[in-house]
Structure formats: structure tokens, C-alpha cells
N, CA, C and O atoms as a printed pandas DataFrame, in Angstrom:
     atom_number atom_name residue_name chain_id  residue_number  x_coord  y_coord  z_coord
0              1         N          MET        A               1   25.057  109.310  105.418
1              2        CA          MET        A               1   25.201  110.681  105.858
2              3         C          MET        A               1   26.614  110.903  106.381
3              4         O          MET        A               1   27.156  110.071  107.109
4              5         N          ASN        A               2   27.202  112.036  106.002
5              6        CA          ASN        A               2   28.526  112.407  106.490
6              7         C          ASN        A               2   28.402  113.138  107.820
7              8         O          ASN        A               2   27.489  113.937  108.026
8              9         N          VAL        A               3   29.338  112.849  108.716
9             10        CA          VAL        A               3   29.389  113.512  110.014
10            11         C          VAL        A               3   30.737  114.205  110.125
11            12         O          VAL        A               3   31.780  113.574  109.953
12            13         N          GLY        A               4   30.717  115.497  110.410
13            14        CA          GLY        A               4   31.951  116.269  110.529
14            15         C          GLY        A               4   32.262  116.597  111.972
15            16         O          GLY        A               4   31.364  116.760  112.798
16            17         N          ALA        A               5   33.551  116.692  112.265
17            18        CA          ALA        A               5   33.997  117.086  113.601
18            19         C          ALA        A               5   35.135  118.079  113.454
19            20         O          ALA        A               5   35.944  117.977  112.532
20            21         N          HIS        A               6   35.197  119.045  114.369
21            22        CA          HIS        A               6   36.239  120.070  114.344
22            23         C          HIS        A               6   36.930  120.087  115.706
23            24         O          HIS        A               6   36.287  119.938  116.745
24            25         N          ARG        A               7   38.244  120.271  115.682
25            26        CA          ARG        A               7   38.996  120.453  116.918
26            27         C          ARG        A               7   39.967  121.606  116.709
27            28         O          ARG        A               7   40.821  121.566  115.824
28            29         N          TYR        A               8   39.822  122.630  117.535
29            30        CA          TYR        A               8   40.652  123.820  117.420
30            31         C          TYR        A               8   41.962  123.608  118.184
31            32         O          TYR        A               8   41.961  123.175  119.336
32            33         N          HIS        A               9   43.078  123.923  117.519
33            34        CA          HIS        A               9   44.389  123.714  118.111
34            35         C          HIS        A               9   45.102  125.016  118.448
35            36         O          HIS        A               9   45.938  125.052  119.352
36            37         N          LEU        A              10   44.775  126.092  117.724
37            38        CA          LEU        A              10   45.437  127.363  117.964
38            39         C          LEU        A              10   44.491  128.502  117.608
39            40         O          LEU        A              10   43.967  128.562  116.496
40            41         N          ILE        A              11   44.279  129.390  118.547
41            42        CA          ILE        A              11   43.470  130.586  118.305
42            43         C          ILE        A              11   44.310  131.771  118.763
43            44         O          ILE        A              11   44.587  131.929  119.952
44            45         N          GLU        A              12   44.712  132.603  117.800
45            46        CA          GLU        A              12   45.534  133.786  118.085
46            47         C          GLU        A              12   44.820  135.026  117.556
47            48         O          GLU        A              12   45.159  135.521  116.481
48            49         N          PRO        A              13   43.819  135.539  118.311
49            50        CA          PRO        A              13   43.103  136.722  117.839
50            51         C          PRO        A              13   44.049  137.903  117.710
51            52         O          PRO        A              13   44.919  138.047  118.569
52            53         N          PRO        A              14   43.949  138.713  116.754
53            54        CA          PRO        A              14   43.080  138.629  115.583
54            55         C          PRO        A              14   43.820  138.094  114.346
55            56         O          PRO        A              14   43.436  138.413  113.221
56            57         N          HIS        A              15   44.867  137.292  114.536
57            58        CA          HIS        A              15   45.752  136.956  113.431
58            59         C          HIS        A              15   45.582  135.566  112.814
59            60         O          HIS        A              15   45.692  135.419  111.597
60            61         N          ARG        A              16   45.314  134.544  113.634
61            62        CA          ARG        A              16   45.369  133.189  113.087
62            63         C          ARG        A              16   44.463  132.227  113.856
63            64         O          ARG        A              16   44.239  132.361  115.059
64            65         N          LEU        A              17   43.953  131.249  113.099
65            66        CA          LEU        A              17   43.103  130.190  113.634
66            67         C          LEU        A              17   43.533  128.891  112.965
67            68         O          LEU        A              17   43.607  128.826  111.738
68            69         N          VAL        A              18   43.819  127.849  113.757
69            70        CA          VAL        A              18   44.231  126.553  113.213
70            71         C          VAL        A              18   43.357  125.474  113.836
71            72         O          VAL        A              18   43.201  125.403  115.055
72            73         N          TYR        A              19   42.785  124.629  112.969
73            74        CA          TYR        A              19   41.948  123.538  113.468
74            75         C          TYR        A              19   42.003  122.336  112.548
75            76         O          TYR        A              19   42.407  122.439  111.389
76            77         N          CYS        A              20   41.594  121.203  113.074
77            78        CA          CYS        A              20   41.467  119.971  112.289
78            79         C          CYS        A              20   39.995  119.721  112.025
79            80         O          CYS        A              20   39.135  120.013  112.856
80            81         N          ASP        A              21   39.728  119.183  110.867
81            82        CA          ASP        A              21   38.371  118.886  110.419
82            83         C          ASP        A              21   38.381  117.446  109.922
83            84         O          ASP        A              21   39.209  117.089  109.085
84            85         N          SER        A              22   37.479  116.622  110.423
85            86        CA          SER        A              22   37.393  115.246  109.938
86            87         C          SER        A              22   35.963  114.944  109.508
87            88         O          SER        A              22   35.000  115.485  110.052
88            89         N          ILE        A              23   35.855  114.070  108.521
89            90        CA          ILE        A              23   34.546  113.675  107.994
90            91         C          ILE        A              23   34.452  112.157  108.026
91            92         O          ILE        A              23   35.328  111.451  107.528
92            93         N          GLN        A              24   33.363  111.670  108.626
93            94        CA          GLN        A              24   33.118  110.229  108.703
94            95         C          GLN        A              24   31.790  109.895  108.057
95            96         O          GLN        A              24   30.853  110.694  108.065
96            97         N          ARG        A              25   31.728  108.710  107.503
97            98        CA          ARG        A              25   30.478  108.180  106.958
98            99         C          ARG        A              25   30.317  106.768  107.493
99           100         O          ARG        A              25   31.180  105.913  107.294
100          101         N          LYS        A              26   29.197  106.531  108.175
101          102        CA          LYS        A              26   28.915  105.218  108.773
102          103         C          LYS        A              26   30.070  104.733  109.641
103          104         O          LYS        A              26   30.428  103.556  109.622
104          105         N          GLY        A              27   30.658  105.681  110.416
105          106        CA          GLY        A              27   31.724  105.346  111.338
106          107         C          GLY        A              27   33.096  105.173  110.711
107          108         O          GLY        A              27   34.057  104.862  111.415
108          109         N          GLN        A              28   33.209  105.369  109.395
109          110        CA          GLN        A              28   34.488  105.205  108.710
110          111         C          GLN        A              28   35.046  106.575  108.307
111          112         O          GLN        A              28   34.336  107.398  107.729
112          113         N          LEU        A              29   36.326  106.807  108.620
113          114        CA          LEU        A              29   36.972  108.075  108.282
114          115         C          LEU        A              29   37.061  108.229  106.769
115          116         O          LEU        A              29   37.579  107.353  106.077
116          117         N          MET        A              30   36.547  109.358  106.258
117          118        CA          MET        A              30   36.551  109.627  104.818
118          119         C          MET        A              30   37.608  110.664  104.435
119          120         O          MET        A              30   38.231  110.563  103.378
120          121         N          ALA        A              31   37.805  111.660  105.302
121          122        CA          ALA        A              31   38.778  112.721  105.031
122          123         C          ALA        A              31   39.160  113.394  106.337
123          124         O          ALA        A              31   38.392  113.422  107.299
124          125         N          ILE        A              32   40.364  113.931  106.340
125          126        CA          ILE        A              32   40.828  114.703  107.488
126          127         C          ILE        A              32   41.642  115.879  106.950
127          128         O          ILE        A              32   42.336  115.747  105.942
128          129         N          ALA        A              33   41.558  117.017  107.617
129          130        CA          ALA        A              33   42.241  118.219  107.136
130          131         C          ALA        A              33   42.769  119.037  108.301
131          132         O          ALA        A              33   42.225  119.019  109.405
132          133         N          VAL        A              34   43.845  119.755  108.020
133          134        CA          VAL        A              34   44.340  120.795  108.916
134          135         C          VAL        A              34   44.103  122.108  108.182
135          136         O          VAL        A              34   44.572  122.296  107.060
136          137         N          LEU        A              35   43.376  123.010  108.821
137          138        CA          LEU        A              35   43.044  124.296  108.206
138          139         C          LEU        A              35   43.655  125.427  109.018
139          140         O          LEU        A              35   43.613  125.437  110.248
140          141         N          THR        A              36   44.225  126.379  108.286
141          142        CA          THR        A              36   44.777  127.581  108.904
142          143         C          THR        A              36   44.124  128.784  108.250
143          144         O          THR        A              36   44.183  128.941  107.030
144          145         N          TRP        A              37   43.507  129.628  109.050
145          146        CA          TRP        A              37   42.934  130.899  108.583
146          147         C          TRP        A              37   43.866  131.993  109.087
147          148         O          TRP        A              37   44.127  132.096  110.286
148          149         N          VAL        A              38   44.369  132.814  108.155
149          150        CA          VAL        A              38   45.255  133.923  108.497
150          151         C          VAL        A              38   44.533  135.225  108.157
151          152         O          VAL        A              38   43.997  135.376  107.059
152          153         N          PHE        A              39   44.523  136.155  109.094
153          154        CA          PHE        A              39   43.857  137.447  108.934
154          155         C          PHE        A              39   44.918  138.542  108.925
155          156         O          PHE        A              39   45.680  138.676  109.883
156          157         N          GLU        A              40   44.971  139.338  107.830
157          158        CA          GLU        A              40   45.968  140.389  107.686
158          159         C          GLU        A              40   45.291  141.682  107.260
159          160         O          GLU        A              40   44.354  141.668  106.462
160          161         N          GLU        A              41   45.774  142.808  107.800
161          162        CA          GLU        A              41   45.267  144.109  107.359
162          163         C          GLU        A              41   45.652  144.313  105.908
163          164         O          GLU        A              41   46.761  143.984  105.487
164          165         N          SER        A              42   44.701  144.870  105.140
165          166        CA          SER        A              42   44.950  145.066  103.714
166          167         C          SER        A              42   44.087  146.208  103.195
167          168         O          SER        A              42   42.871  146.059  103.072
168          169         N          GLY        A              43   44.701  147.340  102.893
169          170        CA          GLY        A              43   43.987  148.457  102.283
170          171         C          GLY        A              43   42.738  148.896  103.016
171          172         O          GLY        A              43   41.715  149.146  102.379
172          173         N          GLY        A              44   42.784  148.997  104.311
173          174        CA          GLY        A              44   41.634  149.432  105.093
174          175         C          GLY        A              44   40.659  148.311  105.411
175          176         O          GLY        A              44   39.626  148.548  106.038
176          177         N          GLY        A              45   40.970  147.104  104.990
177          178        CA          GLY        A              45   40.118  145.951  105.262
178          179         C          GLY        A              45   40.960  144.809  105.810
179          180         O          GLY        A              45   42.038  145.018  106.365
180          181         N          THR        A              46   40.452  143.616  105.644
181          182        CA          THR        A              46   41.155  142.431  106.118
182          183         C          THR        A              46   41.238  141.413  104.996
183          184         O          THR        A              46   40.233  141.088  104.364
184          185         N          ARG        A              47   42.424  140.919  104.756
185          186        CA          ARG        A              47   42.632  139.832  103.791
186          187         C          ARG        A              47   42.623  138.532  104.586
187          188         O          ARG        A              47   43.331  138.394  105.583
188          189         N          ILE        A              48   41.809  137.583  104.130
189          190        CA          ILE        A              48   41.719  136.276  104.770
190          191         C          ILE        A              48   42.328  135.255  103.826
191          192         O          ILE        A              48   41.911  135.133  102.674
192          193         N          THR        A              49   43.317  134.522  104.321
193          194        CA          THR        A              49   43.917  133.435  103.558
194          195         C          THR        A              49   43.587  132.136  104.284
195          196         O          THR        A              49   43.848  132.000  105.479
196          197         N          VAL        A              50   43.015  131.188  103.558
197          198        CA          VAL        A              50   42.689  129.888  104.126
198          199         C          VAL        A              50   43.610  128.858  103.490
199          200         O          VAL        A              50   43.613  128.678  102.273
200          201         N          ILE        A              51   44.390  128.186  104.326
201          202        CA          ILE        A              51   45.257  127.108  103.862
202          203         C          ILE        A              51   44.580  125.808  104.280
203          204         O          ILE        A              51   44.431  125.528  105.469
204          205         N          ASP        A              52   44.176  125.025  103.301
205          206        CA          ASP        A              52   43.381  123.808  103.511
206          207         C          ASP        A              52   44.216  122.604  103.095
207          208         O          ASP        A              52   44.350  122.318  101.905
208          209         N          GLN        A              53   44.773  121.904  104.066
209          210        CA          GLN        A              53   45.584  120.720  103.793
210          211         C          GLN        A              53   44.716  119.494  104.077
211          212         O          GLN        A              53   44.616  119.044  105.219
212          213         N          VAL        A              54   44.099  118.968  103.039
213          214        CA          VAL        A              54   43.122  117.898  103.210
214          215         C          VAL        A              54   43.639  116.597  102.607
215          216         O          VAL        A              54   44.238  116.589  101.531
216          217         N          THR        A              55   43.397  115.500  103.317
217          218        CA          THR        A              55   43.714  114.161  102.836
218          219         C          THR        A              55   42.408  113.385  102.762
219          220         O          THR        A              55   41.655  113.315  103.733
220          221         N          SER        A              56   42.153  112.807  101.602
221          222        CA          SER        A              56   40.935  112.025  101.402
222          223         C          SER        A              56   41.260  110.537  101.389
223          224         O          SER        A              56   42.228  110.107  100.762
224          225         N          LEU        A              57   40.457  109.776  102.074
225          226        CA          LEU        A              57   40.554  108.320  102.037
226          227         C          LEU        A              57   39.465  107.753  101.142
227          228         O          LEU        A              57   39.267  106.540  101.078
228          229         N          ALA        A              58   38.753  108.650  100.444
229          230        CA          ALA        A              58   37.620  108.239   99.616
230          231         C          ALA        A              58   37.655  108.846   98.216
231          232         O          ALA        A              58   36.628  108.876   97.537
232          233         N          GLY        A              59   38.810  109.327   97.773
233          234        CA          GLY        A              59   38.914  109.836   96.416
234          235         C          GLY        A              59   38.893  111.355   96.306
235          236         O          GLY        A              59   38.704  112.071   97.289
236          237         N          GLN        A              60   39.095  111.820   95.075
237          238        CA          GLN        A              60   39.213  113.236   94.766
238          239         C          GLN        A              60   37.941  114.026   95.078
239          240         O          GLN        A              60   38.022  115.208   95.413
240          241         N          GLY        A              61   36.782  113.403   94.976
241          242        CA          GLY        A              61   35.520  114.097   95.236
242          243         C          GLY        A              61   35.452  114.699   96.629
243          244         O          GLY        A              61   34.879  115.773   96.819
244          245         N          MET        A              62   36.029  114.017   97.595
245          246        CA          MET        A              62   36.035  114.513   98.972
246          247         C          MET        A              62   36.894  115.777   99.068
247          248         O          MET        A              62   36.535  116.715   99.780
248          249         N          ILE        A              63   38.020  115.807   98.362
249          250        CA          ILE        A              63   38.902  116.980   98.362
250          251         C          ILE        A              63   38.211  118.150   97.666
251          252         O          ILE        A              63   38.215  119.272   98.171
252          253         N          ASP        A              64   37.621  117.879   96.506
253          254        CA          ASP        A              64   36.919  118.934   95.764
254          255         C          ASP        A              64   35.776  119.519   96.589
255          256         O          ASP        A              64   35.590  120.736   96.620
256          257         N          GLY        A              65   35.015  118.662   97.253
257          258        CA          GLY        A              65   33.909  119.124   98.089
258          259         C          GLY        A              65   34.388  119.977   99.246
259          260         O          GLY        A              65   33.753  120.970   99.601
260          261         N          HIS        A              66   35.506  119.589   99.833
261          262        CA          HIS        A              66   36.088  120.342  100.947
262          263         C          HIS        A              66   36.479  121.746  100.493
263          264         O          HIS        A              66   36.140  122.732  101.147
264          265         N          ARG        A              67   37.186  121.832   99.383
265          266        CA          ARG        A              67   37.628  123.132   98.861
266          267         C          ARG        A              67   36.440  123.995   98.446
267          268         O          ARG        A              67   36.395  125.185   98.758
268          269         N          ASN        A              68   35.493  123.407   97.755
269          270        CA          ASN        A              68   34.322  124.174   97.312
270          271         C          ASN        A              68   33.517  124.683   98.494
271          272         O          ASN        A              68   32.989  125.795   98.449
272          273         N          GLY        A              69   33.415  123.888   99.551
273          274        CA          GLY        A              69   32.701  124.321  100.748
274          275         C          GLY        A              69   33.340  125.548  101.376
275          276         O          GLY        A              69   32.638  126.462  101.809
276          277         N          HIS        A              70   34.667  125.576  101.430
277          278        CA          HIS        A              70   35.341  126.738  102.005
278          279         C          HIS        A              70   35.251  127.949  101.087
279          280         O          HIS        A              70   35.144  129.076  101.571
280          281         N          ALA        A              71   35.293  127.745   99.788
281          282        CA          ALA        A              71   35.129  128.865   98.856
282          283         C          ALA        A              71   33.745  129.491   99.030
283          284         O          ALA        A              71   33.611  130.715   99.012
284          285         N          LYS        A              72   32.715  128.656   99.198
285          286        CA          LYS        A              72   31.354  129.173   99.419
286          287         C          LYS        A              72   31.263  129.912  100.752
287          288         O          LYS        A              72   30.612  130.952  100.850
288          289         N          THR        A              73   31.916  129.371  101.769
289          290        CA          THR        A              73   31.915  130.027  103.078
290          291         C          THR        A              73   32.529  131.420  102.984
291          292         O          THR        A              73   31.991  132.375  103.545
292          293         N          LEU        A              74   33.651  131.541  102.279
293          294        CA          LEU        A              74   34.292  132.843  102.126
294          295         C          LEU        A              74   33.418  133.802  101.325
295          296         O          LEU        A              74   33.346  134.988  101.647
296          297         N          ALA        A              75   32.759  133.306  100.291
297          298        CA          ALA        A              75   31.867  134.159   99.493
298          299         C          ALA        A              75   30.702  134.658  100.341
299          300         O          ALA        A              75   30.313  135.821  100.234
300          301         N          GLN        A              76   30.144  133.791  101.181
301          302        CA          GLN        A              76   29.045  134.196  102.055
302          303         C          GLN        A              76   29.526  135.197  103.098
303          304         O          GLN        A              76   28.788  136.113  103.462
304          305         N          LEU        A              77   30.744  135.033  103.576
305          306        CA          LEU        A              77   31.309  135.986  104.535
306          307         C          LEU        A              77   31.442  137.364  103.898
307          308         O          LEU        A              77   31.130  138.373  104.531
308          309         N          VAL        A              78   31.904  137.414  102.648
309          310        CA          VAL        A              78   31.998  138.691  101.928
310          311         C          VAL        A              78   30.622  139.332  101.818
311          312         O          VAL        A              78   30.469  140.530  102.058
312          313         N          GLN        A              79   29.621  138.535  101.456
313          314        CA          GLN        A              79   28.252  139.060  101.347
314          315         C          GLN        A              79   27.782  139.633  102.671
315          316         O          GLN        A              79   27.237  140.736  102.716
316          317         N          TRP        A              80   27.988  138.900  103.736
317          318        CA          TRP        A              80   27.525  139.334  105.049
318          319         C          TRP        A              80   28.240  140.608  105.484
319          320         O          TRP        A              80   27.600  141.538  105.975
320          321         N          LEU        A              81   29.549  140.660  105.310
321          322        CA          LEU        A              81   30.323  141.827  105.744
322          323         C          LEU        A              81   30.017  143.079  104.933
323          324         O          LEU        A              81   30.136  144.190  105.449
324          325         N          THR        A              82   29.630  142.918  103.685
325          326        CA          THR        A              82   29.344  144.071  102.846
326          327         C          THR        A              82   27.857  144.413  102.829
327          328         O          THR        A              82   27.447  145.394  102.207
328          329         N          GLY        A              83   27.058  143.609  103.508
329          330        CA          GLY        A              83   25.626  143.860  103.543
330          331         C          GLY        A              83   24.936  143.571  102.227
331          332         O          GLY        A              83   23.850  144.085  101.961
332          333         N          ALA        A              84   25.565  142.749  101.404
333          334        CA          ALA        A              84   25.027  142.440  100.074
334          335         C          ALA        A              84   24.375  141.061  100.056
335          336         O          ALA        A              84   24.635  140.260   99.158
336          337         N          ALA        A              85   23.538  140.787  101.035
337          338        CA          ALA        A              85   22.950  139.451  101.166
338          339         C          ALA        A              85   22.219  138.992   99.920
339          340         O          ALA        A              85   22.194  137.794   99.637
340          341         N          GLY        A              86   21.627  139.898   99.173
341          342        CA          GLY        A              86   20.905  139.507   97.976
342          343         C          GLY        A              86   21.763  139.516   96.724
343          344         O          GLY        A              86   21.305  139.117   95.653
344          345         N          ALA        A              87   23.006  139.970   96.850
345          346        CA          ALA        A              87   23.876  140.086   95.675
346          347         C          ALA        A              87   24.598  138.777   95.401
347          348         O          ALA        A              87   24.749  137.939   96.291
348          349         N          ASP        A              88   25.034  138.614   94.184
349          350        CA          ASP        A              88   25.837  137.467   93.803
350          351         C          ASP        A              88   27.250  137.686   94.343
351          352         O          ASP        A              88   27.878  138.699   94.035
352          353         N          ALA        A              89   27.752  136.749   95.144
353          354        CA          ALA        A              89   29.077  136.899   95.747
354          355         C          ALA        A              89   30.159  137.033   94.686
355          356         O          ALA        A              89   31.183  137.666   94.942
356          357         N          ARG        A              90   29.966  136.459   93.504
357          358        CA          ARG        A              90   30.978  136.527   92.454
358          359         C          ARG        A              90   31.214  137.975   92.027
359          360         O          ARG        A              90   32.304  138.319   91.571
360          361         N          SER        A              91   30.188  138.830   92.174
361          362        CA          SER        A              91   30.338  140.218   91.761
362          363         C          SER        A              91   31.096  141.040   92.801
363          364         O          SER        A              91   31.485  142.173   92.519
364          365         N          LEU        A              92   31.314  140.494   93.993
365          366        CA          LEU        A              92   32.004  141.236   95.036
366          367         C          LEU        A              92   33.507  140.999   94.946
367          368         O          LEU        A              92   34.251  141.878   94.510
368          369         N          ASP        A              93   33.944  139.849   95.344
369          370        CA          ASP        A              93   35.358  139.486   95.292
370          371         C          ASP        A              93   35.415  137.983   95.456
371          372         O          ASP        A              93   35.626  137.481   96.560
372          373         N          GLU        A              94   35.229  137.271   94.379
373          374        CA          GLU        A              94   35.086  135.822   94.441
374          375         C          GLU        A              94   36.354  135.157   94.955
375          376         O          GLU        A              94   37.442  135.417   94.441
376          377         N          PRO        A              95   36.222  134.292   95.974
377          378        CA          PRO        A              95   37.375  133.518   96.422
378          379         C          PRO        A              95   37.842  132.617   95.279
379          380         O          PRO        A              95   37.033  132.114   94.499
380          381         N          THR        A              96   39.124  132.426   95.195
381          382        CA          THR        A              96   39.659  131.568   94.152
382          383         C          THR        A              96   40.426  130.414   94.778
383          384         O          THR        A              96   41.043  130.563   95.833
384          385         N          LEU        A              97   40.381  129.266   94.119
385          386        CA          LEU        A              97   41.109  128.095   94.593
386          387         C          LEU        A              97   42.390  127.953   93.797
387          388         O          LEU        A              97   42.399  128.113   92.576
388          389         N          HIS        A              98   43.471  127.651   94.498
389          390        CA          HIS        A              98   44.773  127.481   93.882
390          391         C          HIS        A              98   45.269  126.063   94.096
391          392         O          HIS        A              98   44.856  125.394   95.044
392          393         N          ALA        A              99   46.137  125.609   93.238
393          394        CA          ALA        A              99   46.666  124.244   93.316
394          395         C          ALA        A              99   47.343  123.966   94.647
395          396         O          ALA        A              99   47.434  122.809   95.058
396          397         N          GLY        A             100   47.812  124.985   95.321
397          398        CA          GLY        A             100   48.512  124.810   96.596
398          399         C          GLY        A             100   47.571  124.681   97.774
399          400         O          GLY        A             100   47.962  124.990   98.900
400          401         N          ASP        A             101   46.339  124.233   97.557
401          402        CA          ASP        A             101   45.354  124.020   98.621
402          403         C          ASP        A             101   45.021  125.298   99.382
403          404         O          ASP        A             101   44.921  125.286  100.608
404          405         N          GLU        A             102   44.851  126.383   98.667
405          406        CA          GLU        A             102   44.617  127.660   99.318
406          407         C          GLU        A             102   43.410  128.355   98.688
407          408         O          GLU        A             102   43.332  128.493   97.467
408          409         N          ALA        A             103   42.491  128.783   99.513
409          410        CA          ALA        A             103   41.374  129.605   99.028
410          411         C          ALA        A             103   41.607  131.009   99.547
411          412         O          ALA        A             103   41.899  131.189  100.729
412          413         N          ARG        A             104   41.482  132.011   98.683
413          414        CA          ARG        A             104   41.682  133.408   99.105
414          415         C          ARG        A             104   40.429  134.184   98.861
415          416         O          ARG        A             104   40.379  135.380   99.144
């Protein structure tokens, strides 16, 4: 079983959030990341940019899982904010992953 821990380093409401995320399995460090969430006004709404700088000590699967988890989190946030809990998040505004470790 994987165990995750979070430590917040910077909280600047309503603009930015920076924290570290680590994942351990059986007491051994598997991955560690520094995440920055940036909130910007955009066309009457808010644009959220997530910068995910993750290092895996257990291979590419840990990095892929980390990115996919944040993409799902953003999709669920869109659903919740738009009241479309039963809708497919892809039909709203699907977060996309970029090579630069960024989910939008």
C-alpha cells in the first residue's frame, strides 16, 4: 500500500499554493514532488495552472500516476464548480497534460 504525505510551504490566497507531496511504500520513498497551483482571473472565471515537478525513485509509472491523478482532480473540480456531477468531465473542459509537467 502506498502512503502519501503533504506539506504546505506557501499559501497566498487567492493567487498561489505550493506544497510537497511524497509517496512511500513499506517505508521506502517512491516519489516526491513540488506542486504549485496558480489561480488567475480569466474571462469571468478562474484559470488554474498546476505545475507538477515530480521525481520518481520507482520508474515512469509513478510519474504517470501522479500526473493522471491531478488531471482527474481538476476534471472533478470542474464538474463540482459547474454543478455537472453526472456529466462527463471531458465534455466540460478537459485538463490536458503537457511535457513540461503541467496540467491545465
